[in-house]
N, C-alpha and C positions, 0 to 999 in steps of 0.2 A: 236840384242838383241831382245825378243818378248816383247810382250804385259803384261805378268805377270811380266818379271822385272822392264820395266817401273812403272807398280803400288807401283813394293817394296821398288822402291827407292823413286816416291815423300814421300810414307807412311813416309820414314823416313827423309825425307826433313822435312819434317809441323811435325816431332814429335822433328824434333834437332831446327825448328823453334821454336816451344811453350815452349821447355826447354830454350833456350836462352831469352823469351820471362818473364820467370819467374825468371830466375837469374838477369834479368836486373832491375826486379821492386823489388827486393829484395835489391840489392843493391843500389838502388835509394833509399830505406827507411833507411838503415845504414846510408847511406852519410846525408842525410836529419835531422836525429837524431843526426850525429856529427856537422852539418854545428848550428843546432838548440844550441847545448849546448856552442856556441862561442860567442852567443848573451845574455849571462848571468850576463855577469860583471866581471868575474872569470877567463878569458881565459886560457888555460893550454893543453898542451898535452899531459899528460894522461887522465884528463878529457874528450878531444875531445876520444881519444885511448876509455875510459869507455863505455862514452856514445854509440860511436858504436859496442862496443864487446855486451852491452847490449839488443840494436836492433838486433842483431844476435843471442842472445840466447835464446830473447824472441819469434822472429819468429821458432825456433825450435822445440820450446816448445809447440808451436801451430803445429806445422807440426807433434810432435808426441804425445802428449800427451793428446791431443782433442781426437783423434780415440777412447779413451775407453769412451765417452760421448755418441756420435755419431751412433759410428761403428755398435752395435746390430739395432739399430733402422733403419737407412740405411739397412743392410745385410737380416732385413727382411720384406723390401721393403714401414715399415709404413712412411718413407721418402726418397724422392730423395737426389742424391747425392750433386745436388747444393741447393735444400733446406736446408739439411746439414747442406752443410758451409754456407749459411745466417743465420742462427738461431745461432749457435754456434759461429758465427765471433760476433755477435751481443749479446749475454747474455754474453760473456768470456768478451769483451770489458765493458758491463752494470756492472757485478758483479768486477771487476778489480779498474772499478773507482769507484763507489757506495761505496763497502764495501773489497776495498785493502788493507785498514787499511791506519794509518796515521806512524807507526813507527814497524820498523821489525829488528830483532834482529842482529849484524853484522855479528857474529858467527854462522854461519846456525846448529841448533840440538845440541849445546852444541859440536858440533865431535871436537873441538880442545883448549885450554886452552889460550883466549889472556894474559893471565898475562905472558906467556912467550915467545911472541912474543917481537921482539931485537925492533926495532921504528917504529915511524909511516910510516916510506918507506917501510918497510917490510910488516907492515899488508895493503897496496896498494899495491904492489904488489903481496902477497897472494891471495887480492878480485880477483886481475885482473885476473891473470894465473887462478883462479878459475871457473868464470866467463867465460875466453875463452876455456877452459880443457870441461868443460860442455858442452858446446854450439857445439864443435866437436866431443866430443861424441855422443849426440842427434844428430846431422846431423848425420853420419856414420852410425847409427844406423836405420833414418828415410831410409836411401836410399836402407838398403838391407829391411827394410818394416821390422823390428823388433819393436812394444809398449816395450819400457824403462820406468822406475821412472825418472822422471827429479830431484825430490827429492835426489834419490841416487845417480843421476848425479851430482849435485852440493855436496854435500856429501862428495860423493868419491874426487872428487876433492880440496876442502878446505884440506880435509887430506892428500892431496900428496903435495900441496902449503905448507902446517903448517908444515909439516914434513920436508920437505927440507929447511925450514926457524929455525927450533929451536928444529931438531931433532925428536926421537920418542917419547920423554916424555912430546910433546906437546898435544897428541894425547888421546881422551877420547876412550879406546880401548873398555870399556865397551857399551857404543854406540853401538862403529863400530859391536861388535859381536850381539845386538838386531837387528842392520840393517839386520844384516847376515840372523839371525832368521825369518825375515819379507819375504825372496826369499822360505820358506817352508809355514808358517804361513797364508799368504796373500790367495797365490794361490789354497790352501787348502780348508779354510773357502769359499773365493769365489766360488769355484766351488762346495762346499757339498751345501751351500743354496742354489743357483739357478736351483742343481740336485733336490734339494727338492719340490721348487717351483713349476719345472715342473712336476714331479712327481704328486706333487697335483693335478693339471690342470689336467693334464692326468684321476686319477683316478674317478675325480669329474666331469667331463666333456664332454670330446671325449672318453672315453671307455664308457660314457653311451650310450644308445638305443636311448633315446630322448634329443641329445644334445641341443637344443632350450630347451627346460624346464630346464636342469640343467646348460645354459646358464645365464638365464634368474635369475635365484639364486644365479650361483656363481660368477661370473664378477662384479655386484655390488658391495659383496664384498671385492676381488678381489684388485677393483678402490681404495676402499675406505681403505684399507690396505696402496695402491700407496700413498693416500692423507696423510695418517700419517704420515709414514716414509718420504716422502719426503718433507712432511713441517715442519717436525723436524727437518731432514739434514738441514735446510733451513736457518732455525731459530739460529740452534746450530756450522754450517759453514759459509753458502754463509751472516747471517745478523750479526754475531758476532760482528763484534767490528762497527757494527751503532747500534744493539740494541741489549745490553751486554745480556741474558740469563741463568737463573740455567738450568741443566741438566731436571729437573718433571717440568721446567714452558715447556720447549720446548716437551720435550712429551704428556704432557696435549694440549696444542694447536695443536701440528698434532690430539693428538684423537679427542679434537673437530671440526676440520677441515675434518675429516674422516668421523665422524657422519653424518654433515651436508651433507658431499658428497653423503653417500651411501640414505638419502633420497631424498636426490632432482635425483638422477642419476637411480633410482632402478626402477620406473615408465619406463622412458626414455628407459633403455637399455632392459626389458621387452616387450616393443611395438618395440623395434629394431630385437630382437631376433625372438618373434612372425612373423615378415617379415621376416625374413631368411631362406634358406633352410637351411636345418636338417644335415650339412656337416660341417670338418672342417674347412674350408676357409671360410667358414661366422662365426663363431666364430673366425677366428682369427682378422676378420676384428673389431671386437668389441673392441679391444686391439688397435688400431693407434692411436687414441686422444690421448689416457692417452701415448702413448710413445711417441708422438713430443714434450707432456709437461715435459715430464719425460730428453727428450734432452734439454728442453731449460731450466732447473728447475738444471740438474746436469753441465752445462754450463759455469750458471750462478757461483754456489759453486767453482767450478774448477777457474775460473776467481779471486774469490777472494781470494783463499786462494794460488792459486798456482803460482800467480802471483811474490809472493814475491819472487821462485826460481829466475829470472828474475833481479827482482829490486832490492832485498836486499842487494847484493854484489854492485851493483853499487850507489842506496843510501848512503851505508856507504863508498865509493870512493867517491864521492862527499861531504857526511860530512866532510871526514878527509883532503879532499884537503882543503874545505872554511874552516875550524876552526885552532886558532891558538894554539901554544904551539905542543908539540910533545905527546900527551897524546891518547890515546884510548877509547872511549865509549864503553859502550854493547849494547849502542841502536841510531839508526838513525834516523830522521825525514826522510819523502819520500816528494820530491817536486813533487806538481804538474806535471810539465813535466816529471820527471821518471816513473811516476805513467802511464801518457801519453806512453813513449813511450811502457810500459811492455802491454800497453791495448792493444794499434794497433799493435804491435808486434805480439802479440800472435793470434788476426785476420788474419793479413796479413799472418803470416806464416800457420797459417790453410787452406786460401785459396788458397795459390801458393803450399801448399808444404804438404797439409794433404790427398788429394786421396788417396794417397800412402797405410799409415798404416790402413786409414781407410780401406780399401778393405781387409786386412786382417784381422782386426778382426772383420770385418762384416760377408766375404764371403767367404775367404780363409782358416779357422779352419775348420768351419761346415757349414751345412744349416739352418740359423733361417729363422723363422717364429715370427708375432709377441707375441706368447704366449711364445716361447723362449724369443726371448728380455725384454718380460717383467718379467721374473725370472731373466735375469742378473740384467736388472735394478733395482730389489730388492733385488738383493746382493750383488751388488756394495753400495746403500746407507744402507744400515743394519749392514753388515759387518764394513763397516767404523764408523758410531753410536754407535756401541759395542764396538767393538777394541778398540774404542777411548778416552770410561768410562772405561776399565777395563787399561789399560794401554799397550794393547799388541800391537807391532812394526807394524804394517802393511803399505803394498801401495797400493794406488787406482788403478794405473796400473797393479798391479798383480791381485788386488782382479778381476776385470773388468776382465780380461785376461781367470783368472780362473773359473770365472762362464762361459765363455762360451766353455770352453774346459771338464766343467762338465758337460754341457748340451748335447757337443759330446757325451762324453762317457754314459751319461744315454739312449742317442738313441741309441750307438751298446744295451747296455744292455738290453732292451725292445725291442728291432728289433726281429720280430718273426721269428721262422725258418721256416716259411709254403714253402721254396723255396725248400730248403735242405730235410724236413720232409718228406714233401708231395712226391717228389718224392724214397725215400728211404721205403715210406709207398708200394708206389704202386708197387714197386719192388715186393714186396711181396704176392702180392695179384693176382686172378687171373681176366683174364678181363670182366670175368661176376661179378664181386666182384665192378668194378670201377664205375660205375652211382652211388652204396649207397654210396661209400669214396666222390665223388667227391659232391654229396649235402649233408654231413656233414662237410668239410671240410669250403666250403660257407657258410654255417649257421655259423659254427664254429666261422670262422673271422668276420664276419657282426655283433655278439655277444657283448653286452658290457661284463662287468668281472665278475657278476653276475649267468648274464644269461651263459656265460662259465662253471664258476661252476657247475650249474647244468645241460647242456649239458654233461657232464664227467660222473657226477653223474649219469645220466640216460643211458650214454653208457656203464659205469661198471654195471647196473644192469643189463643191456638189456644180454653182456653177461653174465652174472649168470642165466638167464633164457633163455639161447639159441637162444635170439632173437634177436642177431642184426646180419643182412644182409651181414656189411662188416667185419664183425672177425677180429678188431683192439686188437691187444696184447695190454698183458699189461705195456710191453716195447714201444709200439705205443705211448699208452695211456699216457705214463708221458711225452713221446716229446712232446705230445700235449701241456702238460706247461712250456714246457724250451722253453729256448731262446737261438740263437745261435750271434757269434759278428761276426760282420762285418764291416769293416775300416769307418765307417765315420765323424771319427776325422785323420785330415794330419798329420803322424806321423813328419814326418820332419820338420811343423813349429812346432810338440815341444819342437824338439832340437836346432832347432835356435831360437827359443826365451830363452827358458832355459838359455841357455847359455848366451845369450845375459844380461839375469837377472843375471845371477853368475859373468861376469866380468864385469858388469856396474862401481860398485863402483872401486877395480881395475884397470881397465882399464883408467876411469878419471882422477884416483890419479896419474898415470904414466906420463899420458901426461901435468898434470898440474904442478907435481915435475918439468918435463924439462922444459913447460915455464917459469916457476920460475930460472929455473937455467942458462935459456939464458939473462934474465931481469934484476936478482935481481940489478948488478951492476951498473945498468942506473942507471943518474940521473935526476930530473926535477925542 
């Protein structure tokens, strides 16, 4: 055995110990939730099992879904992995506890008809099966590093156990169709909006010769726009249950916050831009602080909304077990301990198992910087706001990941053909023309968009007057305007993530149906 073999064995042992420690801590949280459920006065095996499964589901939401909020910020180096985990854990828990709501629907998204459920026992097993199946599917997706929709996971799981309990007539198939439509709508909208923001930033800032001056003018507007959108999003989504507000009022509050931020930040950014170097790296740093706030606010809003995916079925089970009679209510109050299970579970799952999916979203799909991450955050927020008002079925997970892909494809589209183009041009010219070609290409590559157009016009004019020392042909001048496609987006990840999205509902449905089939005859 040589030194390299010993080093490999040591690394494998360290990884095994870390994995074992994470699993142990996760199991400790689940056991803690089960034990606490026995202190509430109504001790029963179904209550204990439901508490454990609810804790397991909450951790899987934290491990998978939260990556969409902090992944771009981590990938762009605006946040370290440790910083992102701390911020997301705090604000996810705060969102769940402060604005998580007091009442949730017991039948998630109207996916099944509660009137067709045979009895309370069947209802409890439907919810239990759905909770476990949704958690299992999220666990599988996290292991392979695929970001999937937790809402779709629980909806598919409810569909599977509901159909197994009462037949296909219990399902709201039109609702299922809208969910299927979101597989296309969500990433497409996210990708288009993110790419549009990035293209605007490139045209207005990084393609300009005086990037510092352009940044001093444009960045305050972009940050004010972010403040407007995020304030509106927080009022509409994150604080809706604490401070109900109409769409118009939320938009008005967002506009006011945006205008105020512009007035405050404009001189600060102007001074910082003036003191910076005139390059893309310096401009990127102007977006760092806004991205940190964006990650925090997205996490808060996510915790306030998606905690229901973990605790909604658990709250319904608790309500059914503690209520008298055999009727099934359409809604259930959320006890504080159930809310705590959801809030702590999301944070613990994120800390223990979240980095894998965060790296997929932030690093593996395409290379991100702060400007690209800003575009993704804006896309995720704007799409959710306006799609929800239009009644379009969208998934925040699909929007965010679609935004990352949109950024990558735009980069592919805009990537200049310099390497291929220069090689082809030089191959058609003699040695004495090379210095003139090199001089023009260098000047062209450093010019702004407007200056590039003027250079091409001057080149065309010199060709007509026979004053072009490098003798660029018409075809070669055309190639200067074109772009080439290089693979800046990993195609293998597209297929893996898309496949995970498409099979989330049917996979969780099959899992849930199988679990319900196994437990439906158990009594309690």
